[in-house]
C-alpha positions in Angstrom: -15.2 4.5 18.6 -12.2 6.9 20.0 -8.9 7.5 18.1 -7.4 4.8 17.0 -3.7 6.1 17.8 -4.5 5.1 21.2 -2.7 2.2 22.0 -0.2 2.5 19.1 2.8 1.1 20.9 0.9 -2.3 21.4 0.1 -2.3 17.9 3.7 -1.7 16.8 4.6 -5.1 19.0 2.8 -6.8 15.6 5.2 -5.5 13.2 7.9 -8.2 12.4 5.4 -10.8 13.4 3.8 -10.9 10.2 0.5 -9.9 12.3 -2.1 -7.2 11.8 -5.1 -5.7 13.2 -8.3 -4.8 10.8 -11.2 -2.7 11.7 -14.3 -4.7 10.1 -16.8 -2.2 9.0 -19.7 -2.9 6.6 -21.4 -0.9 3.9 -25.4 -1.0 2.5 -25.3 -4.8 2.6 -24.5 -7.5 5.4 -21.0 -7.8 3.7 -17.9 -7.4 6.1 -14.9 -5.1 5.1 -11.7 -4.8 7.0 -9.1 -2.0 6.8 -5.9 -2.3 8.6 -5.9 0.0 11.8 -2.6 1.3 11.1 -4.4 3.7 8.5 -6.8 4.8 10.5 -6.7 7.6 12.6 -10.4 8.0 14.0 -14.0 6.3 13.6 -16.8 8.4 14.5 -20.5 9.0 13.5 -20.3 11.2 10.2 -20.0 15.1 11.2 -22.2 17.6 9.2 -21.2 17.5 5.5 -20.6 20.4 3.3 -21.1 19.9 -0.8 -18.3 20.4 -2.5 -19.1 21.7 -6.3 -17.9 20.5 -9.3 -16.6 17.5 -6.8 -16.7 13.8 -7.8 -19.8 11.7 -7.3 -17.9 9.6 -4.8 -17.1 12.6 -2.7 -20.1 12.7 -0.4 -18.5 16.1 0.7 -16.3 17.8 3.3 -16.4 17.9 7.2 -14.3 20.1 9.5 -12.9 17.7 11.5 -10.2 18.9 14.4 -9.4 21.6 12.7 -9.1 20.2 9.0 -11.0 19.9 6.2 -11.5 16.6 5.2 -12.7 15.2 2.2 -15.5 12.5 2.5 -15.6 9.3 0.1 -18.7 7.5 -0.2 -17.1 3.9 -0.1 -19.9 1.6 -1.1 -20.4 4.0 -4.5 -16.7 3.9 -4.5 -16.9 0.4 -5.5 -19.8 -0.1 -7.4 -22.7 -0.2 -5.1 -25.5 2.1 -3.7 -25.0 5.7 -2.8 -25.6 6.8 0.7 -28.7 8.4 0.9 -28.4 10.0 4.5 -25.0 10.4 5.7 -25.7 11.4 9.1 -27.3 8.2 9.7 -23.8 6.5 9.0 -20.2 6.6 10.2 -17.0 8.1 8.8 -13.3 6.0 9.1 -10.3 8.8 8.9 -7.5 7.6 7.2 -4.3 8.4 6.0 -3.0 7.3 3.1 -0.6 8.0 0.4 0.4 11.3 2.0 -2.9 12.7 2.5 -5.9 12.2 5.5 -9.3 11.5 3.9 -12.5 9.9 5.5 -14.6 7.1 4.2 -18.4 6.8 4.7 -19.6 3.2 5.8 -22.7 1.9 7.0 -21.8 0.8 10.5 -18.5 -0.3 12.4 -18.1 -4.0 13.8 -14.9 -4.4 16.0 -10.9 -4.5 15.9 -9.6 -7.7 15.3 -5.9 -9.2 15.5 -4.6 -11.5 12.5 -1.7 -13.1 10.7 -0.7 -11.7 7.5 -0.7 -15.6 6.5 -4.4 -15.5 6.7 -5.0 -12.5 4.4 -4.9 -13.9 1.0 -5.0 -12.5 -2.4 -8.0 -12.4 -4.3 -8.8 -15.0 -7.0 -7.2 -13.8 -10.5 -10.3 -14.8 -12.0 -11.7 -11.4 -10.9 -9.8 -9.5 -13.2 -8.3 -6.0 -13.0 -11.5 -4.1 -12.6 -12.2 -5.8 -9.1 -11.9 -3.5 -6.0 -10.9 -6.4 -3.5 -7.1 -6.6 -2.9 -7.4 -9.2 -0.5 -9.6 -11.2 1.5 -9.7 -13.5 4.7 -12.2 -15.6 6.7 -13.3 -14.8 10.3 -16.0 -16.8 12.1 -17.3 -18.3 8.9 -17.5 -15.3 7.0 -15.5 -14.0 4.2 -14.3 -10.4 5.0 -12.7 -8.5 2.1 -10.3 -6.0 1.9 -10.9 -3.1 -0.6 -8.1 -1.0 -2.9 -8.4 1.6 -1.4 -5.7 3.1 -3.6 -7.7 2.2 -6.7 -10.5 3.9 -5.4 -8.5 7.3 -4.9 -6.7 7.0 -8.0 -10.1 7.2 -10.0 -11.3 9.9 -7.7 -8.8 12.4 -7.6 -6.4 11.0 -10.4 -2.9 10.0 -9.9 0.2 11.6 -11.3 2.1 9.3 -13.2 4.9 11.3 -14.9 8.6 12.1 -13.8 9.9 15.4 -14.2 11.4 16.0 -17.6 14.7 17.1 -15.7 14.9 13.9 -13.8 14.2 11.4 -16.9 17.0 12.9 -18.8 19.4 12.8 -16.3 18.3 9.1 -15.2 18.1 7.9 -18.6 21.6 9.0 -19.3 22.7 6.9 -16.4 20.9 3.8 -17.5 21.5 4.2 -21.3 24.5 1.5 -21.3 22.8 -1.0 -18.7 19.3 -1.2 -18.0 19.0 -2.1 -14.3 16.4 -4.8 -13.2 14.0 -4.3 -10.3 11.6 -6.6 -8.3 8.6 -5.0 -7.1 6.1 -6.5 -4.6 2.8 -4.7 -4.1 -0.9 -6.0 -4.0 -2.6 -3.3 -5.3 -3.0 -3.2 -9.4 -2.7 0.2 -9.3 0.8 0.7 -7.3 2.2 -1.8 -9.5 1.3 -0.3 -12.6 2.4 3.0 -11.3 6.1 1.9 -10.1 6.2 0.0 -13.4 5.4 3.0 -15.4 7.5 5.2 -13.4 10.5 3.0 -13.5 9.9 2.5 -17.5 10.5 6.4 -17.8 13.8 6.4 -16.4 15.1 3.1 -18.3 14.4 0.7 -15.5 13.1 -3.1 -16.2 10.9 -4.9 -13.5 9.6 -8.0 -12.6 6.2 -7.9 -10.9 5.0 -9.8 -7.9 1.7 -9.3 -6.1 2.8 -10.0 -2.5 5.8 -10.9 -0.1 5.5 -14.4 -0.3 5.1 -14.2 -4.3 8.5 -11.9 -4.1 10.1 -14.2 -1.7 9.6 -17.5 -3.7 10.6 -15.3 -6.9 13.9 -14.8 -5.4 14.6 -17.9 -3.9 13.7 -19.6 -7.6 16.6 -17.1 -9.2 19.0 -18.6 -6.3 18.4 -22.1 -6.8 18.8 -21.7 -10.6 22.3 -20.7 -9.9 21.6 -17.1 -10.8 23.6 -14.5 -8.6 20.4 -12.7 -7.4 22.3 -9.9 -6.1 23.7 -9.3 -9.7 20.6 -10.2 -11.4 18.5 -7.5 -9.6 19.7 -4.2 -8.8 16.8 -3.9 -5.6 13.6 -4.5 -4.1 11.0 -2.4 -4.2 8.1 -3.7 -1.8 5.0 -2.4 -0.4 4.4 -3.3 3.7 0.7 -4.6 3.7 0.4 -7.2 1.6 -1.4 -10.7 1.8 0.0 -13.9 3.2 3.9 -11.9 4.0 3.9 -8.1 4.8 6.9 -6.1 3.6 8.5 -6.0 6.7 8.5 -10.1 7.2 9.7 -10.1 3.5 12.9 -8.1 4.4 13.7 -10.0 7.7 13.4 -13.3 5.4 15.7 -12.0 2.8 18.3 -10.8 5.4 18.3 -14.3 6.6 19.0 -16.1 3.4 22.9 -15.9 2.4 22.2 -15.7 -0.8 19.7 -12.8 -0.7 21.1 -11.0 2.3 22.4 -7.9 0.3 19.9 -6.8 -1.9 18.9 -3.4 -1.9 15.4 -2.8 -0.2 13.3 0.1 -0.9 9.6 0.0 1.4 7.2 2.0 -0.2 4.0 2.0 1.2 0.8 4.2 1.7 1.1 4.1 5.5 3.5 7.3 5.8 5.0 8.6 9.3 7.9 8.4 11.3 6.8 4.9 12.5 8.0 3.2 9.0 11.3 5.4 9.0 12.3 3.8 11.8 11.1 0.2 11.3 13.6 0.6 8.4 16.4 0.0 10.8 14.7 -2.8 12.3 14.2 -5.2 10.2 17.1 -4.3 7.9 15.6 -2.4 4.6 17.5 0.2 3.2 14.9 3.0 2.9 11.7 3.9 3.0 9.6 6.4 1.3 5.7 6.9 1.4 3.5 6.6 -1.7 3.3 8.0 -4.3 5.5 10.5 -6.0 6.8 9.7 -9.2 9.8 12.1 -8.8 10.5 10.6 -5.2 10.2 7.1 -6.2 12.7 7.5 -9.2 15.3 9.5 -7.1 15.2 7.2 -4.4 15.3 4.4 -6.7 18.4 5.9 -8.8 20.3 6.7 -5.6 20.2 2.9 -4.5 21.2 1.4 -8.1 23.8 4.1 -7.8 25.0 2.0 -4.6 24.3 -0.9 -6.1 26.6 -0.4 -9.1 29.3 1.0 -6.7 29.2 -2.7 -4.8 29.4 -4.8 -7.8 
């Protein structure tokens, strides 16, 4: 399967219509998994791997691909399954997540399907926080699981959770008299916790929701209760990829509602690139930043809160 970048112009037409394309693949079982094509650069037979000394067990090795050295993750092992014995008989999906490029080792690659985010559903809450499923859908009577890749990457390479001391001191002094309140929408438990911990460090309270639909319902509930939502919260931080309603559609829906339309909106996604910056203007968000940098997030949030305070 060749480069996923080809045909990207056609795929951008899905944006704003609550649609996406999933690349379907399998690991060492008959279960089918899916990954958003926008995060995929390329899919190919696994190239020769060089084992990295002292690396995490989930990293099968490194490969030289198109002039870059890329770490290859054993996705099956990453979610608690069996390790791949012979990578050369498998495939690699090259992805861009959280400002980095990495490959995921999979057993085989199926096809690309066009779907609505409305058909992508959050996992049952009974699965708990230890689950690696961030969403699921049904296709041809088969359950398709979407893996929380951010969770796997955080477990393998770790995540930087602390805001720089100078920024903490600066922003805490600005938020001493009044603690701003921010609504967060993200389907990844790892991302939700990262955002919450980052904002707590600079004196900001949060209300957490798991997807765009839940966030919109929360905003509408506040408005229906007679709360001036645009004063109640300083801003919304929203992921882009979310089950039922993506961040672009959430932004568009907020801008249509006179009670909500002036809310500050920061789109915060593991899908990096200039495309998302362009979409900010199209859907009416205030800003986009890629995940995950505590300093970048806290600085951008504080800038938007400063604008919000001036407008009150």
